PyMOL Python script that loads the backbone (N, CA, C, O; Angstrom):
from pymol import cmd

cmd.read_pdbstr("""\
ATOM      1  N   MET A   1      55.462  45.817  65.532  1.00  0.00           N
ATOM      2  CA  MET A   1      55.448  45.113  64.338  1.00  0.00           C
ATOM      3  C   MET A   1      55.627  45.882  62.968  1.00  0.00           C
ATOM      4  O   MET A   1      54.871  46.767  62.566  1.00  0.00           O
ATOM      5  N   ASN A   2      56.742  45.406  62.319  1.00  0.00           N
ATOM      6  CA  ASN A   2      56.957  46.246  61.110  1.00  0.00           C
ATOM      7  C   ASN A   2      56.113  46.346  59.919  1.00  0.00           C
ATOM      8  O   ASN A   2      55.056  45.718  59.974  1.00  0.00           O
ATOM      9  N   ARG A   3      56.387  47.064  58.759  1.00  0.00           N
ATOM     10  CA  ARG A   3      55.361  47.357  57.893  1.00  0.00           C
ATOM     11  C   ARG A   3      54.916  46.078  56.963  1.00  0.00           C
ATOM     12  O   ARG A   3      53.796  45.858  56.503  1.00  0.00           O
ATOM     13  N   VAL A   4      56.100  45.303  56.819  1.00  0.00           N
ATOM     14  CA  VAL A   4      55.902  43.999  56.005  1.00  0.00           C
ATOM     15  C   VAL A   4      55.023  43.106  56.952  1.00  0.00           C
ATOM     16  O   VAL A   4      53.957  42.623  56.570  1.00  0.00           O
ATOM     17  N   SER A   5      55.440  42.953  57.972  1.00  0.00           N
ATOM     18  CA  SER A   5      54.504  42.126  58.858  1.00  0.00           C
ATOM     19  C   SER A   5      52.859  42.547  59.075  1.00  0.00           C
ATOM     20  O   SER A   5      51.906  41.775  59.174  1.00  0.00           O
ATOM     21  N   SER A   6      52.861  43.781  59.107  1.00  0.00           N
ATOM     22  CA  SER A   6      51.511  44.410  59.095  1.00  0.00           C
ATOM     23  C   SER A   6      50.805  44.316  58.028  1.00  0.00           C
ATOM     24  O   SER A   6      49.591  44.117  58.077  1.00  0.00           O
ATOM     25  N   LEU A   7      51.486  44.448  56.894  1.00  0.00           N
ATOM     26  CA  LEU A   7      50.977  44.294  55.466  1.00  0.00           C
ATOM     27  C   LEU A   7      50.328  42.840  55.394  1.00  0.00           C
ATOM     28  O   LEU A   7      49.140  42.656  55.129  1.00  0.00           O
ATOM     29  N   GLN A   8      51.245  41.832  55.660  1.00  0.00           N
ATOM     30  CA  GLN A   8      50.923  40.483  55.655  1.00  0.00           C
ATOM     31  C   GLN A   8      49.647  40.167  56.496  1.00  0.00           C
ATOM     32  O   GLN A   8      48.754  39.443  56.057  1.00  0.00           O
ATOM     33  N   LEU A   9      49.613  40.699  57.623  1.00  0.00           N
ATOM     34  CA  LEU A   9      48.594  40.471  58.512  1.00  0.00           C
ATOM     35  C   LEU A   9      47.234  41.063  58.162  1.00  0.00           C
ATOM     36  O   LEU A   9      46.213  40.403  58.357  1.00  0.00           O
ATOM     37  N   LEU A  10      47.198  42.179  57.697  1.00  0.00           N
ATOM     38  CA  LEU A  10      46.121  42.838  56.952  1.00  0.00           C
ATOM     39  C   LEU A  10      45.660  42.330  55.884  1.00  0.00           C
ATOM     40  O   LEU A  10      44.446  42.405  55.698  1.00  0.00           O
ATOM     41  N   LYS A  11      46.464  41.714  54.954  1.00  0.00           N
ATOM     42  CA  LYS A  11      46.084  40.983  53.633  1.00  0.00           C
ATOM     43  C   LYS A  11      45.430  39.568  54.104  1.00  0.00           C
ATOM     44  O   LYS A  11      44.429  39.134  53.533  1.00  0.00           O
ATOM     45  N   SER A  12      45.963  38.974  55.021  1.00  0.00           N
ATOM     46  CA  SER A  12      45.495  37.727  55.614  1.00  0.00           C
ATOM     47  C   SER A  12      43.897  37.887  55.960  1.00  0.00           C
ATOM     48  O   SER A  12      43.039  37.142  55.485  1.00  0.00           O
ATOM     49  N   TYR A  13      43.667  38.824  56.736  1.00  0.00           N
ATOM     50  CA  TYR A  13      42.521  39.367  57.156  1.00  0.00           C
ATOM     51  C   TYR A  13      41.559  39.661  55.977  1.00  0.00           C
ATOM     52  O   TYR A  13      40.439  39.151  55.959  1.00  0.00           O
ATOM     53  N   ARG A  14      41.984  40.461  55.020  1.00  0.00           N
ATOM     54  CA  ARG A  14      41.148  40.731  53.797  1.00  0.00           C
ATOM     55  C   ARG A  14      40.911  39.430  53.129  1.00  0.00           C
ATOM     56  O   ARG A  14      39.811  39.276  52.599  1.00  0.00           O
ATOM     57  N   GLU A  15      41.807  38.441  53.073  1.00  0.00           N
ATOM     58  CA  GLU A  15      41.586  37.131  52.105  1.00  0.00           C
ATOM     59  C   GLU A  15      40.698  36.257  52.753  1.00  0.00           C
ATOM     60  O   GLU A  15      40.221  35.332  52.096  1.00  0.00           O
ATOM     61  N   ARG A  16      40.338  36.429  54.180  1.00  0.00           N
ATOM     62  CA  ARG A  16      39.379  35.700  54.794  1.00  0.00           C
ATOM     63  C   ARG A  16      38.111  36.297  54.687  1.00  0.00           C
ATOM     64  O   ARG A  16      37.154  35.844  55.316  1.00  0.00           O
ATOM     65  N   GLY A  17      38.005  37.415  53.839  1.00  0.00           N
ATOM     66  CA  GLY A  17      36.645  38.187  53.821  1.00  0.00           C
ATOM     67  C   GLY A  17      36.258  39.203  54.692  1.00  0.00           C
ATOM     68  O   GLY A  17      35.116  39.661  54.721  1.00  0.00           O
ATOM     69  N   PHE A  18      37.166  39.563  55.393  1.00  0.00           N
ATOM     70  CA  PHE A  18      36.908  40.831  56.400  1.00  0.00           C
ATOM     71  C   PHE A  18      37.149  42.125  55.630  1.00  0.00           C
ATOM     72  O   PHE A  18      38.044  42.219  54.790  1.00  0.00           O
ATOM     73  N   SER A  19      36.330  43.107  55.940  1.00  0.00           N
ATOM     74  CA  SER A  19      36.360  44.397  55.427  1.00  0.00           C
ATOM     75  C   SER A  19      37.316  45.178  56.320  1.00  0.00           C
ATOM     76  O   SER A  19      37.066  45.247  57.523  1.00  0.00           O
ATOM     77  N   LEU A  20      38.506  45.833  55.759  1.00  0.00           N
ATOM     78  CA  LEU A  20      39.574  46.399  56.732  1.00  0.00           C
ATOM     79  C   LEU A  20      39.041  47.936  56.617  1.00  0.00           C
ATOM     80  O   LEU A  20      38.613  48.433  55.575  1.00  0.00           O
ATOM     81  N   VAL A  21      39.142  48.587  57.853  1.00  0.00           N
ATOM     82  CA  VAL A  21      38.820  50.169  57.882  1.00  0.00           C
ATOM     83  C   VAL A  21      40.056  50.866  58.405  1.00  0.00           C
ATOM     84  O   VAL A  21      40.425  50.633  59.556  1.00  0.00           O
ATOM     85  N   PRO A  22      40.641  51.611  57.719  1.00  0.00           N
ATOM     86  CA  PRO A  22      41.862  52.509  58.284  1.00  0.00           C
ATOM     87  C   PRO A  22      41.237  53.821  59.189  1.00  0.00           C
ATOM     88  O   PRO A  22      40.468  54.636  58.680  1.00  0.00           O
ATOM     89  N   LEU A  23      41.639  53.884  60.450  1.00  0.00           N
ATOM     90  CA  LEU A  23      41.004  54.700  61.334  1.00  0.00           C
ATOM     91  C   LEU A  23      41.919  55.905  61.483  1.00  0.00           C
ATOM     92  O   LEU A  23      43.131  55.806  61.287  1.00  0.00           O
ATOM     93  N   LYS A  24      41.368  56.968  61.807  1.00  0.00           N
ATOM     94  CA  LYS A  24      42.257  58.155  62.273  1.00  0.00           C
ATOM     95  C   LYS A  24      43.209  57.724  63.620  1.00  0.00           C
ATOM     96  O   LYS A  24      42.722  57.071  64.543  1.00  0.00           O
ATOM     97  N   PRO A  25      44.340  58.081  63.616  1.00  0.00           N
ATOM     98  CA  PRO A  25      45.322  57.768  64.590  1.00  0.00           C
ATOM     99  C   PRO A  25      44.637  58.161  66.142  1.00  0.00           C
ATOM    100  O   PRO A  25      44.254  59.278  66.489  1.00  0.00           O
ATOM    101  N   ARG A  26      44.608  56.884  66.961  1.00  0.00           N
ATOM    102  CA  ARG A  26      44.005  57.109  68.415  1.00  0.00           C
ATOM    103  C   ARG A  26      42.579  57.511  68.385  1.00  0.00           C
ATOM    104  O   ARG A  26      42.079  58.007  69.395  1.00  0.00           O
ATOM    105  N   PHE A  27      41.879  57.333  67.294  1.00  0.00           N
ATOM    106  CA  PHE A  27      40.475  57.438  67.262  1.00  0.00           C
ATOM    107  C   PHE A  27      39.735  56.381  66.633  1.00  0.00           C
ATOM    108  O   PHE A  27      40.361  55.562  65.960  1.00  0.00           O
ATOM    109  N   LYS A  28      38.525  56.289  66.753  1.00  0.00           N
ATOM    110  CA  LYS A  28      37.695  55.391  65.984  1.00  0.00           C
ATOM    111  C   LYS A  28      36.860  56.143  65.001  1.00  0.00           C
ATOM    112  O   LYS A  28      35.636  56.012  64.998  1.00  0.00           O
ATOM    113  N   ILE A  29      37.487  56.931  64.165  1.00  0.00           N
ATOM    114  CA  ILE A  29      37.195  57.747  63.047  1.00  0.00           C
ATOM    115  C   ILE A  29      37.568  57.149  61.814  1.00  0.00           C
ATOM    116  O   ILE A  29      38.766  57.222  61.536  1.00  0.00           O
ATOM    117  N   PRO A  30      36.729  56.510  60.919  1.00  0.00           N
ATOM    118  CA  PRO A  30      37.070  56.200  59.617  1.00  0.00           C
ATOM    119  C   PRO A  30      37.789  57.004  58.731  1.00  0.00           C
ATOM    120  O   PRO A  30      37.280  58.116  58.597  1.00  0.00           O
ATOM    121  N   LEU A  31      38.810  56.809  58.077  1.00  0.00           N
ATOM    122  CA  LEU A  31      39.207  57.573  57.041  1.00  0.00           C
ATOM    123  C   LEU A  31      38.905  57.432  55.528  1.00  0.00           C
ATOM    124  O   LEU A  31      39.444  58.049  54.609  1.00  0.00           O
ATOM    125  N   VAL A  32      37.965  56.525  55.462  1.00  0.00           N
ATOM    126  CA  VAL A  32      37.290  56.116  54.226  1.00  0.00           C
ATOM    127  C   VAL A  32      35.688  56.104  54.414  1.00  0.00           C
ATOM    128  O   VAL A  32      35.137  56.397  55.475  1.00  0.00           O
ATOM    129  N   LYS A  33      35.023  55.724  53.236  1.00  0.00           N
ATOM    130  CA  LYS A  33      33.584  55.473  53.529  1.00  0.00           C
ATOM    131  C   LYS A  33      33.582  53.868  53.625  1.00  0.00           C
ATOM    132  O   LYS A  33      33.575  53.182  52.603  1.00  0.00           O
ATOM    133  N   TRP A  34      33.587  53.392  54.731  1.00  0.00           N
ATOM    134  CA  TRP A  34      33.896  51.982  55.006  1.00  0.00           C
ATOM    135  C   TRP A  34      32.731  51.004  54.520  1.00  0.00           C
ATOM    136  O   TRP A  34      32.984  49.823  54.282  1.00  0.00           O
ATOM    137  N   LYS A  35      31.427  51.538  54.377  1.00  0.00           N
ATOM    138  CA  LYS A  35      30.336  50.798  53.876  1.00  0.00           C
ATOM    139  C   LYS A  35      30.491  50.281  52.385  1.00  0.00           C
ATOM    140  O   LYS A  35      30.059  49.181  52.040  1.00  0.00           O
ATOM    141  N   GLU A  36      31.192  51.229  51.453  1.00  0.00           N
ATOM    142  CA  GLU A  36      31.511  50.944  50.232  1.00  0.00           C
ATOM    143  C   GLU A  36      32.848  50.599  49.834  1.00  0.00           C
ATOM    144  O   GLU A  36      33.175  50.433  48.659  1.00  0.00           O
ATOM    145  N   TYR A  37      33.772  50.470  51.019  1.00  0.00           N
ATOM    146  CA  TYR A  37      35.189  50.543  50.519  1.00  0.00           C
ATOM    147  C   TYR A  37      35.679  49.219  50.815  1.00  0.00           C
ATOM    148  O   TYR A  37      35.313  48.649  51.844  1.00  0.00           O
ATOM    149  N   GLN A  38      36.553  48.631  49.922  1.00  0.00           N
ATOM    150  CA  GLN A  38      37.394  47.476  50.134  1.00  0.00           C
ATOM    151  C   GLN A  38      38.824  47.984  49.643  1.00  0.00           C
ATOM    152  O   GLN A  38      39.043  48.550  48.572  1.00  0.00           O
ATOM    153  N   LEU A  39      39.733  47.680  50.610  1.00  0.00           N
ATOM    154  CA  LEU A  39      41.018  48.075  50.231  1.00  0.00           C
ATOM    155  C   LEU A  39      41.796  47.325  49.358  1.00  0.00           C
ATOM    156  O   LEU A  39      41.811  46.110  49.558  1.00  0.00           O
ATOM    157  N   ALA A  40      42.451  47.778  48.424  1.00  0.00           N
ATOM    158  CA  ALA A  40      43.382  47.058  47.523  1.00  0.00           C
ATOM    159  C   ALA A  40      44.762  47.409  48.120  1.00  0.00           C
ATOM    160  O   ALA A  40      45.007  48.371  48.847  1.00  0.00           O
ATOM    161  N   ASN A  41      45.841  46.220  47.576  1.00  0.00           N
ATOM    162  CA  ASN A  41      47.154  46.371  48.192  1.00  0.00           C
ATOM    163  C   ASN A  41      47.717  47.558  48.096  1.00  0.00           C
ATOM    164  O   ASN A  41      48.599  47.821  48.914  1.00  0.00           O
ATOM    165  N   ASP A  42      47.416  48.379  47.264  1.00  0.00           N
ATOM    166  CA  ASP A  42      48.116  49.884  47.187  1.00  0.00           C
ATOM    167  C   ASP A  42      47.693  50.749  48.354  1.00  0.00           C
ATOM    168  O   ASP A  42      48.431  51.537  48.945  1.00  0.00           O
ATOM    169  N   ASP A  43      46.225  50.473  48.656  1.00  0.00           N
ATOM    170  CA  ASP A  43      45.729  51.150  49.677  1.00  0.00           C
ATOM    171  C   ASP A  43      46.194  50.879  50.947  1.00  0.00           C
ATOM    172  O   ASP A  43      46.357  51.745  51.806  1.00  0.00           O
ATOM    173  N   LEU A  44      46.443  49.530  51.111  1.00  0.00           N
ATOM    174  CA  LEU A  44      46.971  49.005  52.637  1.00  0.00           C
ATOM    175  C   LEU A  44      48.320  49.717  52.779  1.00  0.00           C
ATOM    176  O   LEU A  44      48.636  50.379  53.767  1.00  0.00           O
ATOM    177  N   LEU A  45      49.177  49.494  51.568  1.00  0.00           N
ATOM    178  CA  LEU A  45      50.553  50.335  51.692  1.00  0.00           C
ATOM    179  C   LEU A  45      50.427  51.537  52.004  1.00  0.00           C
ATOM    180  O   LEU A  45      51.216  51.998  52.829  1.00  0.00           O
ATOM    181  N   ARG A  46      49.447  52.339  51.455  1.00  0.00           N
ATOM    182  CA  ARG A  46      49.394  53.854  51.541  1.00  0.00           C
ATOM    183  C   ARG A  46      49.127  54.137  53.001  1.00  0.00           C
ATOM    184  O   ARG A  46      49.677  55.042  53.629  1.00  0.00           O
ATOM    185  N   PHE A  47      48.242  53.295  53.490  1.00  0.00           N
ATOM    186  CA  PHE A  47      47.852  53.652  55.068  1.00  0.00           C
ATOM    187  C   PHE A  47      48.883  53.155  56.026  1.00  0.00           C
ATOM    188  O   PHE A  47      49.174  53.751  57.063  1.00  0.00           O
ATOM    189  N   LEU A  48      49.432  52.012  55.624  1.00  0.00           N
ATOM    190  CA  LEU A  48      50.519  51.725  56.405  1.00  0.00           C
ATOM    191  C   LEU A  48      51.858  52.748  56.591  1.00  0.00           C
ATOM    192  O   LEU A  48      52.640  52.752  57.541  1.00  0.00           O
ATOM    193  N   ALA A  49      51.878  53.537  55.496  1.00  0.00           N
ATOM    194  CA  ALA A  49      53.030  54.446  55.700  1.00  0.00           C
ATOM    195  C   ALA A  49      52.568  55.593  56.409  1.00  0.00           C
ATOM    196  O   ALA A  49      53.432  56.440  56.638  1.00  0.00           O
ATOM    197  N   GLN A  50      51.369  55.830  56.827  1.00  0.00           N
ATOM    198  CA  GLN A  50      50.919  56.663  57.698  1.00  0.00           C
ATOM    199  C   GLN A  50      50.827  56.198  59.241  1.00  0.00           C
ATOM    200  O   GLN A  50      51.171  55.046  59.505  1.00  0.00           O
ATOM    201  N   ASP A  51      50.400  57.003  60.208  1.00  0.00           N
ATOM    202  CA  ASP A  51      50.246  56.534  61.608  1.00  0.00           C
ATOM    203  C   ASP A  51      48.647  56.191  61.585  1.00  0.00           C
ATOM    204  O   ASP A  51      47.788  57.049  61.786  1.00  0.00           O
ATOM    205  N   THR A  52      48.397  54.959  61.342  1.00  0.00           N
ATOM    206  CA  THR A  52      46.899  54.498  61.067  1.00  0.00           C
ATOM    207  C   THR A  52      46.609  53.636  61.961  1.00  0.00           C
ATOM    208  O   THR A  52      47.423  52.732  62.151  1.00  0.00           O
ATOM    209  N   ASN A  53      45.439  53.679  62.710  1.00  0.00           N
ATOM    210  CA  ASN A  53      44.777  52.583  63.332  1.00  0.00           C
ATOM    211  C   ASN A  53      44.037  51.900  62.499  1.00  0.00           C
ATOM    212  O   ASN A  53      43.661  52.473  61.476  1.00  0.00           O
ATOM    213  N   TRP A  54      43.644  50.479  62.748  1.00  0.00           N
ATOM    214  CA  TRP A  54      42.704  49.703  61.911  1.00  0.00           C
ATOM    215  C   TRP A  54      41.620  49.024  62.654  1.00  0.00           C
ATOM    216  O   TRP A  54      41.735  48.666  63.827  1.00  0.00           O
ATOM    217  N   ALA A  55      40.515  48.852  61.896  1.00  0.00           N
ATOM    218  CA  ALA A  55      39.364  48.279  62.450  1.00  0.00           C
ATOM    219  C   ALA A  55      38.908  47.231  61.459  1.00  0.00           C
ATOM    220  O   ALA A  55      39.129  47.366  60.256  1.00  0.00           O
ATOM    221  N   ILE A  56      38.153  45.994  62.056  1.00  0.00           N
ATOM    222  CA  ILE A  56      37.685  45.169  60.965  1.00  0.00           C
ATOM    223  C   ILE A  56      36.092  45.349  61.122  1.00  0.00           C
ATOM    224  O   ILE A  56      35.497  45.232  62.194  1.00  0.00           O
ATOM    225  N   ARG A  57      35.517  45.641  59.930  1.00  0.00           N
ATOM    226  CA  ARG A  57      33.939  45.761  59.807  1.00  0.00           C
ATOM    227  C   ARG A  57      33.461  44.260  60.156  1.00  0.00           C
ATOM    228  O   ARG A  57      33.854  43.187  59.700  1.00  0.00           O
ATOM    229  N   CYS A  58      32.376  44.584  61.223  1.00  0.00           N
ATOM    230  CA  CYS A  58      31.884  43.102  61.708  1.00  0.00           C
ATOM    231  C   CYS A  58      30.628  43.008  60.822  1.00  0.00           C
ATOM    232  O   CYS A  58      30.113  43.901  60.150  1.00  0.00           O
ATOM    233  N   ASN A  59      30.239  41.686  60.976  1.00  0.00           N
ATOM    234  CA  ASN A  59      28.828  41.385  60.182  1.00  0.00           C
ATOM    235  C   ASN A  59      28.092  40.478  61.174  1.00  0.00           C
ATOM    236  O   ASN A  59      28.355  40.451  62.377  1.00  0.00           O
ATOM    237  N   GLU A  60      27.107  39.702  60.548  1.00  0.00           N
ATOM    238  CA  GLU A  60      26.389  38.645  61.456  1.00  0.00           C
ATOM    239  C   GLU A  60      26.997  37.514  62.038  1.00  0.00           C
ATOM    240  O   GLU A  60      26.552  36.850  62.975  1.00  0.00           O
ATOM    241  N   ASN A  61      28.324  37.297  61.248  1.00  0.00           N
ATOM    242  CA  ASN A  61      29.059  36.219  61.686  1.00  0.00           C
ATOM    243  C   ASN A  61      30.261  36.373  62.660  1.00  0.00           C
ATOM    244  O   ASN A  61      30.863  35.470  63.240  1.00  0.00           O
ATOM    245  N   PHE A  62      30.512  37.920  62.722  1.00  0.00           N
ATOM    246  CA  PHE A  62      31.784  38.460  63.466  1.00  0.00           C
ATOM    247  C   PHE A  62      31.336  39.486  64.413  1.00  0.00           C
ATOM    248  O   PHE A  62      30.820  40.504  63.950  1.00  0.00           O
ATOM    249  N   HIS A  63      31.454  39.362  65.561  1.00  0.00           N
ATOM    250  CA  HIS A  63      31.298  40.530  66.654  1.00  0.00           C
ATOM    251  C   HIS A  63      32.378  40.842  67.435  1.00  0.00           C
ATOM    252  O   HIS A  63      33.139  39.974  67.862  1.00  0.00           O
ATOM    253  N   ALA A  64      32.523  42.177  67.686  1.00  0.00           N
ATOM    254  CA  ALA A  64      33.571  42.567  68.540  1.00  0.00           C
ATOM    255  C   ALA A  64      33.054  43.609  69.722  1.00  0.00           C
ATOM    256  O   ALA A  64      33.085  44.831  69.580  1.00  0.00           O
ATOM    257  N   PRO A  65      32.642  43.028  70.744  1.00  0.00           N
ATOM    258  CA  PRO A  65      32.203  44.029  71.729  1.00  0.00           C
ATOM    259  C   PRO A  65      33.290  44.996  72.164  1.00  0.00           C
ATOM    260  O   PRO A  65      34.474  44.659  72.159  1.00  0.00           O
ATOM    261  N   ASP A  66      32.869  46.231  72.549  1.00  0.00           N
ATOM    262  CA  ASP A  66      33.981  47.194  72.782  1.00  0.00           C
ATOM    263  C   ASP A  66      33.595  47.893  74.220  1.00  0.00           C
ATOM    264  O   ASP A  66      32.548  48.519  74.383  1.00  0.00           O
ATOM    265  N   PHE A  67      34.540  47.707  75.190  1.00  0.00           N
ATOM    266  CA  PHE A  67      34.146  48.169  76.667  1.00  0.00           C
ATOM    267  C   PHE A  67      35.412  49.068  76.729  1.00  0.00           C
ATOM    268  O   PHE A  67      36.511  48.906  76.199  1.00  0.00           O
ATOM    269  N   ASP A  68      34.843  50.278  77.700  1.00  0.00           N
ATOM    270  CA  ASP A  68      35.803  51.191  77.861  1.00  0.00           C
ATOM    271  C   ASP A  68      36.577  51.086  79.149  1.00  0.00           C
ATOM    272  O   ASP A  68      37.586  51.747  79.391  1.00  0.00           O
ATOM    273  N   ASN A  69      35.980  50.130  80.023  1.00  0.00           N
ATOM    274  CA  ASN A  69      36.928  49.836  81.235  1.00  0.00           C
ATOM    275  C   ASN A  69      36.850  48.377  81.496  1.00  0.00           C
ATOM    276  O   ASN A  69      35.842  47.777  81.126  1.00  0.00           O
ATOM    277  N   PRO A  70      37.724  47.802  82.043  1.00  0.00           N
ATOM    278  CA  PRO A  70      37.795  46.353  82.412  1.00  0.00           C
ATOM    279  C   PRO A  70      36.721  45.901  83.409  1.00  0.00           C
ATOM    280  O   PRO A  70      36.474  44.696  83.461  1.00  0.00           O
ATOM    281  N   GLU A  71      36.062  46.749  84.201  1.00  0.00           N
ATOM    282  CA  GLU A  71      35.261  46.233  85.093  1.00  0.00           C
ATOM    283  C   GLU A  71      33.827  46.038  84.331  1.00  0.00           C
ATOM    284  O   GLU A  71      33.040  45.168  84.704  1.00  0.00           O
ATOM    285  N   THR A  72      33.580  46.808  83.368  1.00  0.00           N
ATOM    286  CA  THR A  72      32.467  46.735  82.556  1.00  0.00           C
ATOM    287  C   THR A  72      32.440  45.470  81.700  1.00  0.00           C
ATOM    288  O   THR A  72      31.389  44.909  81.389  1.00  0.00           O
ATOM    289  N   TYR A  73      33.755  45.018  81.308  1.00  0.00           N
ATOM    290  CA  TYR A  73      33.833  43.826  80.757  1.00  0.00           C
ATOM    291  C   TYR A  73      33.629  42.675  81.469  1.00  0.00           C
ATOM    292  O   TYR A  73      32.949  41.750  81.026  1.00  0.00           O
ATOM    293  N   GLU A  74      34.243  42.658  82.697  1.00  0.00           N
ATOM    294  CA  GLU A  74      34.131  41.452  83.400  1.00  0.00           C
ATOM    295  C   GLU A  74      32.598  41.425  84.044  1.00  0.00           C
ATOM    296  O   GLU A  74      32.229  40.328  84.465  1.00  0.00           O
ATOM    297  N   ARG A  75      31.816  42.371  84.138  1.00  0.00           N
ATOM    298  CA  ARG A  75      30.515  42.296  84.454  1.00  0.00           C
ATOM    299  C   ARG A  75      29.659  41.519  83.338  1.00  0.00           C
ATOM    300  O   ARG A  75      28.826  40.660  83.627  1.00  0.00           O
ATOM    301  N   PHE A  76      29.986  41.952  81.936  1.00  0.00           N
ATOM    302  CA  PHE A  76      29.352  41.365  80.967  1.00  0.00           C
ATOM    303  C   PHE A  76      29.712  39.969  80.984  1.00  0.00           C
ATOM    304  O   PHE A  76      28.786  39.160  81.038  1.00  0.00           O
ATOM    305  N   ILE A  77      30.973  39.523  80.946  1.00  0.00           N
ATOM    306  CA  ILE A  77      31.462  37.948  80.837  1.00  0.00           C
ATOM    307  C   ILE A  77      30.633  37.383  81.788  1.00  0.00           C
ATOM    308  O   ILE A  77      29.933  36.412  81.499  1.00  0.00           O
ATOM    309  N   GLN A  78      30.630  38.009  83.182  1.00  0.00           N
ATOM    310  CA  GLN A  78      29.945  37.073  84.201  1.00  0.00           C
ATOM    311  C   GLN A  78      28.390  36.867  83.871  1.00  0.00           C
ATOM    312  O   GLN A  78      27.846  35.771  84.004  1.00  0.00           O
ATOM    313  N   GLY A  79      27.645  38.150  83.378  1.00  0.00           N
ATOM    314  CA  GLY A  79      26.221  38.009  83.014  1.00  0.00           C
ATOM    315  C   GLY A  79      26.214  36.939  81.856  1.00  0.00           C
ATOM    316  O   GLY A  79      25.248  36.180  81.778  1.00  0.00           O
ATOM    317  N   GLU A  80      27.104  36.862  81.082  1.00  0.00           N
ATOM    318  CA  GLU A  80      26.594  36.002  79.704  1.00  0.00           C
ATOM    319  C   GLU A  80      27.178  34.514  80.304  1.00  0.00           C
ATOM    320  O   GLU A  80      27.614  33.675  79.516  1.00  0.00           O
ATOM    321  N   GLY A  81      27.152  34.325  81.432  1.00  0.00           N
ATOM    322  CA  GLY A  81      27.349  32.867  82.008  1.00  0.00           C
ATOM    323  C   GLY A  81      28.840  32.211  81.453  1.00  0.00           C
ATOM    324  O   GLY A  81      29.079  31.005  81.394  1.00  0.00           O
ATOM    325  N   GLY A  82      29.730  33.256  81.082  1.00  0.00           N
ATOM    326  CA  GLY A  82      31.240  32.993  80.858  1.00  0.00           C
ATOM    327  C   GLY A  82      31.132  32.222  79.437  1.00  0.00           C
ATOM    328  O   GLY A  82      31.958  31.323  79.279  1.00  0.00           O
ATOM    329  N   ILE A  83      30.292  32.442  78.469  1.00  0.00           N
ATOM    330  CA  ILE A  83      30.311  31.955  77.155  1.00  0.00           C
ATOM    331  C   ILE A  83      31.565  32.733  76.397  1.00  0.00           C
ATOM    332  O   ILE A  83      32.108  32.093  75.496  1.00  0.00           O
ATOM    333  N   LEU A  84      31.975  33.810  76.631  1.00  0.00           N
ATOM    334  CA  LEU A  84      33.005  34.578  76.030  1.00  0.00           C
ATOM    335  C   LEU A  84      34.302  34.561  76.773  1.00  0.00           C
ATOM    336  O   LEU A  84      35.325  35.078  76.323  1.00  0.00           O
ATOM    337  N   LYS A  85      34.229  33.973  77.877  1.00  0.00           N
ATOM    338  CA  LYS A  85      35.369  33.876  78.861  1.00  0.00           C
ATOM    339  C   LYS A  85      36.913  33.548  78.358  1.00  0.00           C
ATOM    340  O   LYS A  85      37.938  33.996  78.872  1.00  0.00           O
ATOM    341  N   ASN A  86      36.824  32.673  77.251  1.00  0.00           N
ATOM    342  CA  ASN A  86      38.039  32.354  76.550  1.00  0.00           C
ATOM    343  C   ASN A  86      38.045  32.904  75.017  1.00  0.00           C
ATOM    344  O   ASN A  86      38.671  32.331  74.125  1.00  0.00           O
ATOM    345  N   ALA A  87      37.359  33.951  74.840  1.00  0.00           N
ATOM    346  CA  ALA A  87      37.241  34.563  73.463  1.00  0.00           C
ATOM    347  C   ALA A  87      38.611  35.505  73.521  1.00  0.00           C
ATOM    348  O   ALA A  87      39.020  36.007  74.568  1.00  0.00           O
ATOM    349  N   PRO A  88      39.192  35.650  72.354  1.00  0.00           N
ATOM    350  CA  PRO A  88      40.516  36.555  72.251  1.00  0.00           C
ATOM    351  C   PRO A  88      39.991  37.992  72.362  1.00  0.00           C
ATOM    352  O   PRO A  88      38.997  38.402  71.762  1.00  0.00           O
ATOM    353  N   THR A  89      40.797  38.751  73.232  1.00  0.00           N
ATOM    354  CA  THR A  89      40.745  40.175  73.725  1.00  0.00           C
ATOM    355  C   THR A  89      41.922  40.993  73.275  1.00  0.00           C
ATOM    356  O   THR A  89      42.982  40.458  72.950  1.00  0.00           O
ATOM    357  N   VAL A  90      41.714  42.431  73.256  1.00  0.00           N
ATOM    358  CA  VAL A  90      42.588  43.234  72.927  1.00  0.00           C
ATOM    359  C   VAL A  90      42.569  44.292  74.059  1.00  0.00           C
ATOM    360  O   VAL A  90      41.498  44.806  74.382  1.00  0.00           O
ATOM    361  N   HIS A  91      43.642  44.602  74.621  1.00  0.00           N
ATOM    362  CA  HIS A  91      43.863  45.612  75.728  1.00  0.00           C
ATOM    363  C   HIS A  91      44.686  46.678  75.097  1.00  0.00           C
ATOM    364  O   HIS A  91      45.893  46.517  74.915  1.00  0.00           O
ATOM    365  N   PRO A  92      44.090  47.703  74.780  1.00  0.00           N
ATOM    366  CA  PRO A  92      44.679  48.745  74.038  1.00  0.00           C
ATOM    367  C   PRO A  92      45.635  49.551  75.170  1.00  0.00           C
ATOM    368  O   PRO A  92      45.268  49.617  76.343  1.00  0.00           O
ATOM    369  N   SER A  93      46.731  50.080  74.767  1.00  0.00           N
ATOM    370  CA  SER A  93      47.649  50.735  75.556  1.00  0.00           C
ATOM    371  C   SER A  93      47.085  52.082  75.844  1.00  0.00           C
ATOM    372  O   SER A  93      46.311  52.646  75.070  1.00  0.00           O
ATOM    373  N   ALA A  94      47.484  52.579  76.961  1.00  0.00           N
ATOM    374  CA  ALA A  94      46.958  54.084  77.405  1.00  0.00           C
ATOM    375  C   ALA A  94      47.785  55.011  76.556  1.00  0.00           C
ATOM    376  O   ALA A  94      47.636  56.230  76.646  1.00  0.00           O
TER     377      ALA A  94
END
""", "prot")
cmd.dss("prot")
cmd.show_as("cartoon", "prot")
cmd.util.cbc("prot")
cmd.orient("prot")
């Protein structure tokens, strides 16, 4: 994905009310104090120019379970009666 497409995607998330959190590349370590931080367009561009990962801050209406391996995810899906079976998932590259 190019920088323009990435910026448009990030802005669309922000416009929907999500808090975007830039992360250290290949880690889940925030580069900002995410509890107090709301990214402006200039911030988005600055972090896009770097090798930055991204997270979305969850709240009571948005949840993102994180599993370290596919087997654990499959057990969770089966245990929950399949309620999340068709939910969007992300498979990070190794």
